[in-house]
gemmi code that builds the backbone of each chain (N, CA, C; Angstrom):
import gemmi

chains = {
    "A": [
        ("MET", (-11.842, -23.484, -18.130), (-10.846, -22.464, -17.797), (-9.448, -22.948, -18.184)),
        ("VAL", (-8.771, -22.141, -18.967), (-7.442, -22.516, -19.421), (-6.400, -21.652, -18.705)),
        ("THR", (-5.429, -22.316, -18.119), (-4.325, -21.588, -17.517), (-3.275, -21.345, -18.587)),
        ("VAL", (-2.982, -20.090, -18.841), (-2.086, -19.760, -19.945), (-0.624, -19.776, -19.510)),
        ("SER", (-0.344, -19.134, -18.384), (1.038, -19.143, -17.925), (1.071, -19.135, -16.409)),
        ("THR", (2.128, -19.646, -15.856), (2.272, -19.652, -14.403), (3.687, -19.230, -14.043)),
        ("GLU", (3.814, -18.639, -12.881), (5.141, -18.354, -12.350), (5.055, -18.225, -10.843)),
        ("THR", (6.185, -18.399, -10.190), (6.209, -18.342, -8.733), (7.295, -17.376, -8.284)),
        ("ILE", (6.944, -16.534, -7.320), (7.909, -15.588, -6.765), (8.065, -15.892, -5.278)),
        ("ALA", (9.313, -16.007, -4.834), (9.571, -16.269, -3.416), (9.363, -14.992, -2.617)),
        ("LEU", (8.827, -15.152, -1.409), (8.613, -14.005, -0.521), (9.400, -14.240, 0.764)),
        ("THR", (10.622, -13.735, 0.772), (11.445, -13.955, 1.964), (11.952, -12.661, 2.590)),
        ("SER", (11.812, -11.545, 1.875), (12.261, -10.277, 2.458), (11.414, -9.142, 1.890)),
        ("GLU", (11.518, -7.962, 2.492), (10.682, -6.824, 2.087), (10.784, -6.454, 0.604)),
        ("PRO", (11.998, -6.440, 0.035), (12.061, -6.119, -1.401), (11.266, -7.106, -2.267)),
        ("ASP", (11.039, -8.314, -1.776), (10.233, -9.280, -2.532), (8.783, -8.798, -2.668)),
        ("VAL", (8.295, -8.071, -1.666), (6.934, -7.528, -1.733), (6.849, -6.512, -2.879)),
        ("VAL", (7.905, -5.708, -3.008), (7.966, -4.736, -4.106), (8.057, -5.476, -5.445)),
        ("ALA", (8.815, -6.555, -5.476), (8.949, -7.347, -6.705), (7.599, -7.945, -7.114)),
        ("VAL", (6.827, -8.391, -6.135), (5.491, -8.935, -6.404), (4.607, -7.849, -7.017)),
        ("ARG", (4.632, -6.660, -6.415), (3.822, -5.555, -6.934), (4.172, -5.272, -8.397)),
        ("ARG", (5.484, -5.209, -8.651), (5.944, -4.870, -10.003), (5.507, -5.927, -11.007)),
        ("ARG", (5.668, -7.181, -10.626), (5.346, -8.279, -11.546), (3.833, -8.380, -11.793)),
        ("VAL", (3.046, -8.208, -10.745), (1.586, -8.267, -10.912), (1.128, -7.100, -11.789)),
        ("ARG", (1.767, -5.956, -11.613), (1.448, -4.795, -12.459), (1.720, -5.136, -13.925)),
        ("GLU", (2.924, -5.666, -14.189), (3.314, -5.977, -15.572), (2.340, -6.965, -16.215)),
        ("VAL", (2.067, -8.040, -15.479), (1.243, -9.102, -16.059), (-0.202, -8.632, -16.250)),
        ("SER", (-0.750, -7.898, -15.270), (-2.136, -7.445, -15.412), (-2.258, -6.427, -16.552)),
        ("ALA", (-1.218, -5.621, -16.735), (-1.239, -4.667, -17.856), (-1.220, -5.424, -19.182)),
        ("LYS", (-0.385, -6.464, -19.211), (-0.267, -7.261, -20.430), (-1.579, -7.977, -20.769)),
        ("LEU", (-2.314, -8.344, -19.728), (-3.602, -9.010, -19.940), (-4.674, -8.022, -20.406)),
        ("GLY", (-4.357, -6.733, -20.338), (-5.315, -5.738, -20.807), (-6.244, -5.221, -19.730)),
        ("PHE", (-5.878, -5.404, -18.451), (-6.683, -4.860, -17.353), (-6.712, -3.334, -17.456)),
        ("SER", (-7.824, -2.732, -17.066), (-7.885, -1.268, -16.998), (-6.941, -0.798, -15.897)),
        ("LEU", (-6.597, 0.485, -15.923), (-5.665, 1.015, -14.930), (-6.202, 0.824, -13.508)),
        ("VAL", (-7.513, 1.032, -13.334), (-8.103, 0.860, -12.002), (-8.011, -0.604, -11.562)),
        ("ASP", (-8.313, -1.518, -12.486), (-8.247, -2.938, -12.138), (-6.810, -3.388, -11.866)),
        ("GLN", (-5.870, -2.861, -12.625), (-4.449, -3.152, -12.347), (-4.102, -2.712, -10.927)),
        ("THR", (-4.521, -1.490, -10.608), (-4.176, -0.925, -9.299), (-4.810, -1.743, -8.175)),
        ("LYS", (-6.043, -2.202, -8.400), (-6.726, -3.007, -7.383), (-6.000, -4.333, -7.146)),
        ("VAL", (-5.637, -5.001, -8.223), (-5.017, -6.320, -8.046), (-3.592, -6.167, -7.498)),
        ("VAL", (-2.904, -5.105, -7.891), (-1.554, -4.871, -7.357), (-1.630, -4.573, -5.856)),
        ("THR", (-2.619, -3.773, -5.472), (-2.757, -3.412, -4.055), (-3.123, -4.643, -3.219)),
        ("ALA", (-4.039, -5.448, -3.745), (-4.401, -6.688, -3.038), (-3.178, -7.589, -2.896)),
        ("ALA", (-2.384, -7.691, -3.964), (-1.181, -8.524, -3.932), (-0.194, -8.006, -2.894)),
        ("SER", (-0.083, -6.686, -2.801), (0.836, -6.098, -1.834), (0.429, -6.447, -0.403)),
        ("GLU", (-0.878, -6.343, -0.131), (-1.373, -6.673, 1.214), (-1.103, -8.141, 1.553)),
        ("LEU", (-1.405, -9.012, 0.587), (-1.273, -10.443, 0.865), (0.195, -10.868, 0.931)),
        ("ALA", (1.032, -10.238, 0.091), (2.464, -10.561, 0.125), (3.052, -10.168, 1.480)),
        ("ARG", (2.608, -9.021, 1.986), (3.111, -8.583, 3.295), (2.650, -9.538, 4.391)),
        ("ASN", (1.383, -9.969, 4.312), (0.898, -10.944, 5.301), (1.724, -12.220, 5.278)),
        ("THR", (1.998, -12.707, 4.057), (2.781, -13.940, 3.914), (4.145, -13.768, 4.576)),
        ("LEU", (4.729, -12.601, 4.350), (6.066, -12.336, 4.881), (6.043, -12.167, 6.399)),
        ("ILE", (5.145, -11.311, 6.880), (5.174, -10.942, 8.300), (4.527, -12.006, 9.182)),
        ("TYR", (3.319, -12.423, 8.806), (2.602, -13.369, 9.668), (2.950, -14.818, 9.347)),
        ("GLY", (3.253, -15.073, 8.069), (3.548, -16.450, 7.670), (5.031, -16.790, 7.783)),
        ("GLY", (5.855, -15.764, 8.046), (7.291, -16.014, 8.147), (7.932, -16.260, 6.793)),
        ("GLY", (7.277, -15.803, 5.741), (7.809, -16.001, 4.389), (7.073, -17.118, 3.678)),
        ("GLY", (7.178, -17.119, 2.354), (6.470, -18.131, 1.569), (6.619, -17.828, 0.089)),
        ("THR", (5.547, -18.071, -0.655), (5.618, -17.832, -2.098), (4.318, -17.216, -2.619)),
        ("MET", (4.443, -16.548, -3.752), (3.253, -16.169, -4.503), (3.305, -16.910, -5.834)),
        ("HIS", (2.220, -17.585, -6.129), (2.101, -18.304, -7.388), (1.087, -17.544, -8.237)),
        ("MET", (1.482, -17.240, -9.468), (0.599, -16.428, -10.319), (0.189, -17.214, -11.560)),
        ("GLU", (-1.103, -17.187, -11.858), (-1.597, -17.880, -13.054), (-2.406, -16.903, -13.893)),
        ("THR", (-2.126, -16.861, -15.163), (-2.986, -16.064, -16.042), (-4.009, -17.020, -16.651)),
        ("LEU", (-5.261, -16.570, -16.667), (-6.357, -17.434, -17.097), (-6.991, -16.893, -18.368)),
        ("ASN", (-7.446, -17.825, -19.187), (-8.106, -17.400, -20.418), (-9.185, -18.406, -20.783)),
        ("GLY", (-10.247, -17.927, -21.360), (-11.293, -18.790, -21.874), (-12.186, -19.369, -20.812)),
        ("PRO", (-13.411, -18.928, -20.681), (-14.005, -17.867, -21.490), (-13.596, -16.464, -21.048)),
        ("ARG", (-13.102, -16.344, -19.835), (-12.750, -14.992, -19.375), (-11.256, -14.879, -19.132)),
        ("VAL", (-10.776, -13.648, -19.285), (-9.366, -13.376, -19.000), (-9.264, -12.943, -17.536)),
        ("GLY", (-8.320, -13.530, -16.847), (-8.175, -13.165, -15.438), (-6.792, -13.470, -14.911)),
        ("LEU", (-6.589, -13.043, -13.684), (-5.306, -13.265, -13.017), (-5.595, -13.874, -11.651)),
        ("LYS", (-4.961, -15.021, -11.432), (-5.157, -15.706, -10.156), (-3.845, -15.672, -9.378)),
        ("LEU", (-3.922, -15.296, -8.117), (-2.725, -15.205, -7.281), (-2.919, -16.085, -6.046)),
        ("ILE", (-1.914, -16.909, -5.788), (-1.999, -17.799, -4.631), (-0.806, -17.521, -3.715)),
        ("PHE", (-1.100, -17.135, -2.491), (-0.055, -16.846, -1.507), (-0.022, -17.980, -0.498)),
        ("GLU", (1.153, -18.561, -0.346), (1.243, -19.729, 0.510), (2.412, -19.608, 1.480)),
        ("ASP", (2.154, -19.981, 2.716), (3.258, -20.016, 3.684), (3.114, -21.237, 4.583)),
        ("ASN", (4.186, -21.539, 5.299), (4.152, -22.647, 6.256), (4.223, -22.107, 7.681)),
        ("GLY", (3.595, -20.966, 7.872), (3.650, -20.288, 9.163), (2.678, -20.865, 10.185)),
        ("PRO", (2.365, -20.078, 11.207), (1.547, -20.570, 12.327), (0.072, -20.783, 11.998)),
        ("GLY", (-0.377, -20.252, 10.845), (-1.797, -20.406, 10.488), (-2.664, -19.377, 11.192)),
        ("ILE", (-3.910, -19.293, 10.730), (-4.856, -18.316, 11.298), (-5.900, -19.094, 12.094)),
        ("PRO", (-5.943, -18.943, 13.417), (-6.886, -19.727, 14.215), (-8.344, -19.354, 13.933)),
        ("ASN", (-8.615, -18.085, 13.698), (-9.998, -17.649, 13.497), (-10.070, -16.760, 12.255)),
        ("ILE", (-10.424, -17.381, 11.128), (-10.392, -16.651, 9.858), (-11.439, -15.544, 9.815)),
        ("GLU", (-12.599, -15.828, 10.389), (-13.670, -14.823, 10.397), (-13.188, -13.546, 11.090)),
        ("LEU", (-12.489, -13.741, 12.192), (-11.964, -12.605, 12.949), (-10.861, -11.902, 12.148)),
        ("ALA", (-10.017, -12.706, 11.491), (-8.898, -12.136, 10.724), (-9.389, -11.310, 9.541)),
        ("LEU", (-10.599, -11.626, 9.065), (-11.145, -10.897, 7.921), (-11.825, -9.595, 8.333)),
        ("ARG", (-12.029, -9.445, 9.633), (-12.745, -8.260, 10.098), (-11.828, -7.037, 10.022)),
        ("ASP", (-12.373, -5.946, 9.507), (-11.575, -4.721, 9.429), (-11.151, -4.273, 10.818)),
        ("GLY", (-9.899, -3.917, 10.939), (-9.405, -3.376, 12.200), (-8.836, -4.426, 13.125)),
        ("TYR", (-9.043, -5.705, 12.764), (-8.468, -6.750, 13.613), (-7.064, -7.076, 13.145)),
        ("THR", (-6.117, -7.033, 14.063), (-4.759, -7.412, 13.714), (-4.066, -8.035, 14.911)),
        ("THR", (-3.206, -8.998, 14.643), (-2.382, -9.551, 15.719), (-0.997, -8.924, 15.643)),
        ("GLY", (-0.786, -8.119, 14.609), (0.525, -7.496, 14.433), (0.447, -6.013, 14.692)),
        ("THR", (1.149, -5.253, 13.889), (1.194, -3.807, 14.109), (0.468, -3.067, 12.989)),
        ("GLY", (-0.193, -3.804, 12.118), (-0.840, -3.173, 10.962), (-2.187, -2.566, 11.308)),
        ("LEU", (-2.908, -2.208, 10.268), (-4.212, -1.581, 10.448), (-5.320, -2.619, 10.500)),
        ("GLY", (-4.971, -3.848, 10.176), (-5.991, -4.875, 10.130), (-6.884, -4.771, 8.915)),
        ("LEU", (-6.336, -4.232, 7.834), (-7.126, -4.107, 6.603), (-6.650, -5.068, 5.528)),
        ("GLY", (-5.531, -5.716, 5.772), (-4.879, -6.503, 4.724), (-5.757, -7.576, 4.114)),
        ("LEU", (-6.220, -8.503, 4.940), (-6.955, -9.658, 4.429), (-8.349, -9.243, 3.918)),
        ("GLY", (-9.069, -8.493, 4.734), (-10.402, -8.039, 4.331), (-10.334, -7.101, 3.142)),
        ("GLY", (-9.326, -6.250, 3.134), (-9.142, -5.309, 2.029), (-8.856, -6.045, 0.736)),
        ("ALA", (-7.983, -7.054, 0.803), (-7.646, -7.834, -0.384), (-8.886, -8.550, -0.908)),
        ("LYS", (-9.709, -9.013, 0.006), (-10.949, -9.690, -0.389), (-11.857, -8.731, -1.173)),
        ("ARG", (-11.963, -7.506, -0.672), (-12.819, -6.518, -1.352), (-12.259, -6.131, -2.720)),
        ("LEU", (-10.939, -6.183, -2.867), (-10.330, -5.755, -4.126), (-10.319, -6.864, -5.174)),
        ("ALA", (-10.644, -8.078, -4.760), (-10.622, -9.206, -5.693), (-12.050, -9.583, -6.090)),
        ("ASN", (-12.196, -10.328, -7.188), (-13.506, -10.842, -7.578), (-13.783, -12.176, -6.894)),
        ("GLU", (-12.720, -12.945, -6.689), (-12.878, -14.211, -5.971), (-11.813, -14.286, -4.904)),
        ("PHE", (-12.187, -14.873, -3.790), (-11.272, -14.899, -2.651), (-11.492, -16.180, -1.869)),
        ("SER", (-10.418, -16.850, -1.502), (-10.578, -17.958, -0.572), (-9.345, -18.063, 0.305)),
        ("VAL", (-9.571, -18.507, 1.521), (-8.434, -18.672, 2.425), (-8.550, -20.034, 3.098)),
        ("ASP", (-7.425, -20.722, 3.128), (-7.370, -22.050, 3.724), (-6.197, -22.021, 4.691)),
        ("SER", (-6.500, -22.175, 5.958), (-5.428, -22.052, 6.935), (-5.531, -23.143, 7.983)),
        ("ARG", (-4.389, -23.720, 8.330), (-4.366, -24.737, 9.389), (-3.374, -24.311, 10.449)),
        ("VAL", (-3.848, -24.278, 11.673), (-2.975, -23.846, 12.761), (-1.777, -24.780, 12.860)),
        ("GLY", (-0.608, -24.173, 12.866), (0.636, -24.944, 12.968), (1.145, -25.443, 11.632)),
        ("GLU", (0.353, -25.287, 10.578), (0.792, -25.815, 9.284), (1.016, -24.747, 8.221)),
        ("GLY", (0.126, -23.752, 8.208), (0.321, -22.697, 7.211), (-0.973, -22.141, 6.673)),
        ("THR", (-0.820, -21.211, 5.765), (-1.965, -20.491, 5.220), (-1.839, -20.381, 3.709)),
        ("LYS", (-2.975, -20.522, 3.041), (-3.015, -20.367, 1.598), (-4.165, -19.420, 1.273)),
        ("VAL", (-3.843, -18.300, 0.653), (-4.873, -17.337, 0.277), (-4.880, -17.243, -1.241)),
        ("MET", (-6.067, -17.323, -1.809), (-6.184, -17.314, -3.258), (-7.125, -16.185, -3.675)),
        ("ILE", (-6.666, -15.351, -4.606), (-7.581, -14.335, -5.152), (-7.562, -14.413, -6.677)),
        ("THR", (-8.689, -14.037, -7.265), (-8.772, -13.939, -8.726), (-9.409, -12.598, -9.060)),
        ("ARG", (-8.824, -11.955, -10.024), (-9.434, -10.725, -10.532), (-9.667, -10.955, -12.022)),
        ("TRP", (-10.889, -10.735, -12.457), (-11.228, -10.902, -13.877), (-11.075, -9.586, -14.601)),
        ("LYS", (-10.755, -9.714, -15.868), (-10.616, -8.504, -16.676), (-11.985, -7.877, -16.878)),
    ],
    "B": [
        ("MET", (22.186, 3.209, 2.917), (20.810, 2.787, 2.692), (20.070, 3.801, 1.822)),
        ("GLU", (19.178, 3.312, 1.018), (18.330, 4.126, 0.160), (17.519, 5.104, 1.019)),
        ("LYS", (17.358, 6.335, 0.528), (16.606, 7.324, 1.304), (15.760, 8.181, 0.387)),
        ("ILE", (14.664, 8.680, 0.910), (13.833, 9.590, 0.132), (14.213, 11.017, 0.525)),
        ("PRO", (14.618, 11.840, -0.448), (15.092, 13.175, -0.109), (13.988, 14.094, 0.418)),
        ("ILE", (14.355, 14.917, 1.383), (13.433, 15.910, 1.939), (14.034, 17.281, 1.648)),
        ("LEU", (13.318, 18.099, 0.887), (13.828, 19.423, 0.527), (13.196, 20.478, 1.422)),
        ("ARG", (14.011, 21.478, 1.764), (13.459, 22.565, 2.561), (13.260, 23.780, 1.664)),
        ("MET", (12.102, 24.403, 1.775), (11.842, 25.604, 1.010), (11.163, 26.578, 1.951)),
        ("GLY", (11.950, 27.503, 2.496), (11.418, 28.461, 3.467), (10.860, 27.736, 4.672)),
        ("ASP", (9.589, 27.959, 4.914), (8.928, 27.384, 6.078), (8.413, 25.970, 5.842)),
        ("TYR", (8.650, 25.465, 4.620), (8.040, 24.191, 4.244), (9.075, 23.108, 3.961)),
        ("LEU", (8.637, 21.899, 4.143), (9.441, 20.748, 3.723), (8.697, 20.063, 2.574)),
        ("LEU", (9.458, 19.701, 1.547), (8.854, 19.070, 0.383), (9.420, 17.670, 0.186)),
        ("VAL", (8.526, 16.741, -0.032), (8.942, 15.361, -0.269), (8.257, 14.869, -1.531)),
        ("THR", (9.027, 14.338, -2.453), (8.443, 13.728, -3.642), (8.806, 12.249, -3.612)),
        ("ILE", (7.796, 11.428, -3.482), (8.068, 9.985, -3.429), (8.058, 9.451, -4.854)),
        ("GLN", (9.224, 9.032, -5.306), (9.332, 8.607, -6.707), (9.654, 7.140, -6.868)),
        ("VAL", (9.834, 6.453, -5.770), (10.156, 5.029, -5.879), (9.030, 4.212, -5.253)),
        ("ASP", (8.943, 2.976, -5.669), (8.014, 2.043, -5.055), (8.644, 1.645, -3.718)),
        ("MET", (8.082, 2.169, -2.634), (8.718, 1.999, -1.326), (8.460, 0.632, -0.715)),
        ("HIS", (9.515, 0.007, -0.211), (9.266, -1.132, 0.655), (9.028, -0.579, 2.054)),
        ("ASP", (8.556, -1.436, 2.944), (8.036, -0.933, 4.220), (9.081, -0.192, 5.048)),
        ("ARG", (10.309, -0.699, 5.020), (11.321, -0.066, 5.862), (11.656, 1.342, 5.365)),
        ("LEU", (11.607, 1.502, 4.057), (11.869, 2.826, 3.474), (10.763, 3.806, 3.884)),
        ("ALA", (9.531, 3.323, 3.920), (8.413, 4.160, 4.350), (8.571, 4.555, 5.821)),
        ("MET", (9.012, 3.604, 6.632), (9.233, 3.894, 8.053), (10.360, 4.917, 8.223)),
        ("ALA", (11.411, 4.755, 7.411), (12.556, 5.667, 7.501), (12.124, 7.086, 7.143)),
        ("LEU", (11.249, 7.204, 6.144), (10.773, 8.529, 5.739), (10.016, 9.196, 6.891)),
        ("GLN", (9.201, 8.404, 7.549), (8.431, 8.907, 8.689), (9.378, 9.458, 9.764)),
        ("ASP", (10.409, 8.702, 10.077), (11.374, 9.125, 11.103), (12.152, 10.362, 10.662)),
        ("ASP", (12.649, 10.324, 9.410), (13.445, 11.447, 8.892), (12.640, 12.735, 8.894)),
        ("LEU", (11.390, 12.599, 8.485), (10.560, 13.786, 8.329), (10.268, 14.437, 9.680)),
        ("THR", (9.941, 13.630, 10.670), (9.665, 14.214, 11.986), (10.931, 14.867, 12.551)),
        ("LYS", (12.069, 14.245, 12.294), (13.337, 14.828, 12.755), (13.571, 16.181, 12.080)),
        ("ARG", (13.337, 16.214, 10.759), (13.564, 17.463, 10.021), (12.595, 18.564, 10.456)),
        ("ILE", (11.369, 18.191, 10.772), (10.399, 19.204, 11.220), (10.905, 19.857, 12.504)),
        ("SER", (11.382, 19.037, 13.420), (11.815, 19.620, 14.691), (13.129, 20.387, 14.520)),
        ("GLU", (14.001, 19.946, 13.621), (15.265, 20.668, 13.381), (15.039, 22.022, 12.722)),
        ("THR", (14.095, 22.050, 11.770), (13.943, 23.258, 10.947), (12.789, 24.139, 11.406)),
        ("SER", (12.017, 23.672, 12.363), (10.782, 24.363, 12.780), (9.876, 24.646, 11.582)),
        ("ALA", (9.850, 23.747, 10.641), (8.976, 23.925, 9.476), (7.519, 23.927, 9.935)),
        ("HIS", (6.702, 24.707, 9.240), (5.292, 24.768, 9.604), (4.402, 24.043, 8.605)),
        ("GLY", (5.017, 23.542, 7.558), (4.213, 22.835, 6.576), (5.017, 21.722, 5.918)),
        ("VAL", (4.332, 20.628, 5.595), (4.967, 19.513, 4.894), (4.103, 19.190, 3.684)),
        ("LEU", (4.738, 19.145, 2.518), (4.007, 18.811, 1.310), (4.577, 17.501, 0.762)),
        ("ILE", (3.722, 16.515, 0.621), (4.170, 15.209, 0.130), (3.527, 14.947, -1.228)),
        ("ASP", (4.361, 14.845, -2.245), (3.872, 14.620, -3.603), (3.914, 13.122, -3.901)),
        ("ILE", (2.738, 12.534, -4.109), (2.699, 11.094, -4.383), (2.233, 10.815, -5.817)),
        ("SER", (2.412, 11.813, -6.710), (1.907, 11.626, -8.073), (2.608, 10.487, -8.821)),
        ("SER", (3.814, 10.111, -8.372), (4.507, 8.999, -9.037), (4.113, 7.644, -8.468)),
        ("LEU", (3.384, 7.655, -7.350), (3.035, 6.371, -6.726), (1.883, 5.709, -7.472)),
        ("GLU", (2.135, 4.485, -7.922), (1.102, 3.765, -8.678), (0.222, 2.930, -7.768)),
        ("MET", (0.551, 2.927, -6.493), (-0.220, 2.122, -5.557), (0.004, 2.632, -4.144)),
        ("VAL", (-1.064, 2.737, -3.374), (-0.937, 3.026, -1.944), (-1.687, 1.912, -1.225)),
        ("ASP", (-0.962, 1.111, -0.483), (-1.634, 0.039, 0.258), (-1.805, 0.475, 1.711)),
        ("SER", (-2.270, -0.436, 2.565), (-2.592, -0.019, 3.939), (-1.345, 0.439, 4.686)),
        ("PHE", (-0.203, -0.132, 4.352), (1.022, 0.264, 5.062), (1.431, 1.687, 4.705)),
        ("ILE", (1.430, 1.983, 3.416), (1.816, 3.331, 2.979), (0.762, 4.340, 3.436)),
        ("GLY", (-0.504, 3.934, 3.395), (-1.577, 4.796, 3.876), (-1.401, 5.132, 5.348)),
        ("ARG", (-1.016, 4.123, 6.110), (-0.793, 4.356, 7.533), (0.398, 5.282, 7.753)),
        ("MET", (1.436, 5.091, 6.932), (2.615, 5.949, 7.040), (2.226, 7.415, 6.780)),
        ("LEU", (1.385, 7.637, 5.790), (0.953, 9.012, 5.491), (0.136, 9.589, 6.654)),
        ("SER", (-0.744, 8.760, 7.227), (-1.530, 9.220, 8.375), (-0.632, 9.528, 9.566)),
        ("ASN", (0.348, 8.661, 9.789), (1.280, 8.883, 10.899), (2.038, 10.190, 10.734)),
        ("ILE", (2.520, 10.426, 9.517), (3.272, 11.653, 9.260), (2.392, 12.869, 9.545)),
        ("ALA", (1.141, 12.822, 9.071), (0.235, 13.955, 9.294), (0.000, 14.167, 10.790)),
        ("GLY", (-0.188, 13.066, 11.517), (-0.435, 13.168, 12.958), (0.774, 13.687, 13.716)),
        ("MET", (1.946, 13.145, 13.395), (3.164, 13.568, 14.084), (3.494, 15.020, 13.769)),
        ("SER", (3.289, 15.414, 12.495), (3.563, 16.793, 12.102), (2.677, 17.752, 12.886)),
        ("ARG", (1.426, 17.373, 13.018), (0.475, 18.247, 13.707), (0.919, 18.476, 15.144)),
        ("VAL", (1.374, 17.417, 15.775), (1.852, 17.540, 17.150), (3.085, 18.442, 17.209)),
        ("LEU", (3.855, 18.448, 16.121), (5.048, 19.292, 16.055), (4.737, 20.649, 15.410)),
        ("ASP", (3.476, 21.010, 15.359), (3.043, 22.311, 14.853), (3.308, 22.499, 13.359)),
        ("ALA", (3.141, 21.440, 12.589), (3.268, 21.573, 11.136), (2.064, 20.910, 10.469)),
        ("GLU", (1.592, 21.521, 9.399), (0.479, 20.970, 8.637), (1.023, 20.086, 7.519)),
        ("THR", (0.347, 18.997, 7.215), (0.765, 18.140, 6.107), (-0.301, 18.158, 5.012)),
        ("VAL", (0.150, 18.280, 3.782), (-0.756, 18.142, 2.654), (-0.186, 17.094, 1.710)),
        ("VAL", (-1.004, 16.136, 1.347), (-0.599, 15.098, 0.393), (-1.169, 15.485, -0.965)),
        ("VAL", (-0.324, 15.564, -1.967), (-0.806, 16.026, -3.272), (-0.548, 15.003, -4.381)),
        ("GLY", (-1.378, 15.074, -5.411), (-1.125, 14.361, -6.659), (-1.549, 12.907, -6.710)),
        ("MET", (-2.434, 12.504, -5.816), (-2.822, 11.099, -5.857), (-3.502, 10.753, -7.180)),
        ("GLN", (-3.062, 9.665, -7.800), (-3.666, 9.239, -9.055), (-5.094, 8.742, -8.798)),
        ("PRO", (-6.020, 9.029, -9.723), (-7.418, 8.602, -9.520), (-7.562, 7.100, -9.244)),
        ("ALA", (-6.819, 6.272, -9.961), (-6.928, 4.818, -9.755), (-6.489, 4.439, -8.341)),
        ("VAL", (-5.516, 5.176, -7.824), (-5.038, 4.923, -6.462), (-6.121, 5.317, -5.454)),
        ("ALA", (-6.775, 6.443, -5.711), (-7.833, 6.914, -4.805), (-8.988, 5.919, -4.761)),
        ("ILE", (-9.405, 5.435, -5.929), (-10.511, 4.477, -6.005), (-10.169, 3.216, -5.222)),
        ("THR", (-8.939, 2.740, -5.427), (-8.502, 1.506, -4.779), (-8.403, 1.665, -3.265)),
        ("LEU", (-7.891, 2.811, -2.840), (-7.722, 3.063, -1.399), (-9.039, 2.996, -0.655)),
        ("VAL", (-10.052, 3.628, -1.242), (-11.345, 3.664, -0.576), (-11.955, 2.266, -0.537)),
        ("GLU", (-11.783, 1.518, -1.623), (-12.306, 0.152, -1.646), (-11.566, -0.740, -0.641)),
        ("LEU", (-10.286, -0.457, -0.489), (-9.482, -1.202, 0.484), (-9.984, -0.944, 1.899)),
        ("GLY", (-10.596, 0.220, 2.111), (-11.126, 0.535, 3.436), (-10.410, 1.694, 4.093)),
        ("LEU", (-9.544, 2.369, 3.331), (-8.793, 3.495, 3.879), (-9.300, 4.790, 3.273)),
        ("SER", (-9.673, 5.739, 4.118), (-10.064, 7.029, 3.558), (-9.107, 8.118, 4.023)),
        ("LEU", (-7.991, 7.716, 4.614), (-6.962, 8.641, 5.083), (-7.532, 9.756, 5.956)),
        ("PRO", (-8.186, 9.418, 7.046), (-8.748, 10.456, 7.910), (-7.622, 11.328, 8.476)),
        ("GLY", (-7.909, 12.596, 8.579), (-6.924, 13.507, 9.178), (-5.861, 13.988, 8.220)),
        ("ILE", (-5.913, 13.512, 6.970), (-4.925, 13.956, 5.993), (-5.559, 14.970, 5.056)),
        ("ARG", (-4.892, 16.102, 4.905), (-5.375, 17.081, 3.933), (-4.761, 16.745, 2.591)),
        ("THR", (-5.568, 16.874, 1.552), (-5.068, 16.537, 0.225), (-5.343, 17.682, -0.739)),
        ("ALA", (-4.560, 17.707, -1.810), (-4.792, 18.662, -2.886), (-4.437, 17.956, -4.187)),
        ("LEU", (-4.984, 18.469, -5.285), (-4.802, 17.764, -6.553), (-3.382, 17.862, -7.096)),
        ("ASN", (-2.716, 19.006, -6.840), (-1.352, 19.139, -7.361), (-0.518, 19.997, -6.414)),
        ("VAL", (0.754, 20.161, -6.761), (1.679, 20.869, -5.878), (1.238, 22.318, -5.658)),
        ("ASP", (0.813, 22.992, -6.728), (0.379, 24.385, -6.601), (-0.779, 24.520, -5.603)),
        ("ALA", (-1.773, 23.666, -5.784), (-2.936, 23.724, -4.894), (-2.530, 23.364, -3.464)),
        ("GLY", (-1.591, 22.443, -3.341), (-1.116, 22.032, -2.014), (-0.395, 23.166, -1.301)),
        ("MET", (0.458, 23.894, -2.039), (1.187, 25.022, -1.453), (0.206, 26.108, -1.031)),
        ("GLU", (-0.803, 26.318, -1.873), (-1.818, 27.322, -1.573), (-2.543, 26.973, -0.259)),
        ("LEU", (-2.842, 25.691, -0.121), (-3.525, 25.209, 1.086), (-2.646, 25.424, 2.320)),
        ("LEU", (-1.367, 25.122, 2.188), (-0.452, 25.311, 3.325), (-0.344, 26.786, 3.696)),
        ("ARG", (-0.204, 27.628, 2.669), (-0.073, 29.069, 2.924), (-1.309, 29.616, 3.621)),
        ("SER", (-2.486, 29.219, 3.104), (-3.701, 29.786, 3.689), (-3.906, 29.255, 5.100)),
        ("SER", (-3.501, 28.017, 5.359), (-3.692, 27.512, 6.722), (-2.728, 28.207, 7.681)),
        ("MET", (-1.552, 28.617, 7.182), (-0.611, 29.330, 8.055), (-1.054, 30.757, 8.301)),
        ("ASN", (-1.630, 31.377, 7.274), (-2.107, 32.751, 7.441), (-3.286, 32.814, 8.394)),
        ("GLY", (-3.981, 31.696, 8.468), (-5.166, 31.665, 9.306), (-4.853, 31.590, 10.797)),
        ("ILE", (-3.603, 31.309, 11.125), (-3.244, 31.125, 12.536), (-3.317, 32.459, 13.286)),
    ],
}
model = gemmi.Model(1)
for chain_id, residues in chains.items():
    chain = gemmi.Chain(chain_id)
    for i, (resn, *xyz) in enumerate(residues, 1):
        res = gemmi.Residue()
        res.name, res.seqid = resn, gemmi.SeqId(i, " ")
        for name, pos in zip(("N", "CA", "C"), xyz):
            atom = gemmi.Atom()
            atom.name, atom.element = name, gemmi.Element(name[0])
            atom.pos, atom.b_iso = gemmi.Position(*pos), 0.0
            res.add_atom(atom)
        chain.add_residue(res)
    model.add_chain(chain)
structure = gemmi.Structure()
structure.add_model(model)
structure.setup_entities()
């Protein structure tokens, strides 16, 4: 797997979530994703960016474009927030500790081809998704 | 502050969302719209989302909230113009927008509002 390009976007305020959506849209379009696949990865990015901001207290999104043998987009959301004590519960639809619908994490997982979450209580959370072309 | 315009046309309020909304803007629209419904006694709200390239759980919830609040204020809401890619993604995300009436375009949406008002 070859990483072609990388970039990082800071997530510290609400307009940053919009910036993430816009940038993921641009890059996925450039990679040749279909419109449906672009929309899926942008929507997943929006959910995860909001989680990073609201639950993680801010953080970053790191984006990698992948090539060889497959073309894909990998997004890594990282924060130094309180962490998720029970990931299984956090992935369940309808579960939320905030004011949302509780679809963010589980929804993003369904919209991605690969998904992983690494969280340590008191240290932070790292969520990684990959969508292949 | 940035705002999404709400147009009044007879008994109806029309909203066309043309910007990629951040969460606070979506919340502001919800508040503005309910205020306008009660001020104008509008009986129908038509929300055109044909320019929206993405609806995530937050925006989906905002649309559901608007429909619910409007109903309590005696107004019907119709969401029109959702792009097919957005619809596919929404359902996969886990949102089917329960309680929201939809139509493919503005004409069909207005027709739906008119017929629901005549039915009263």
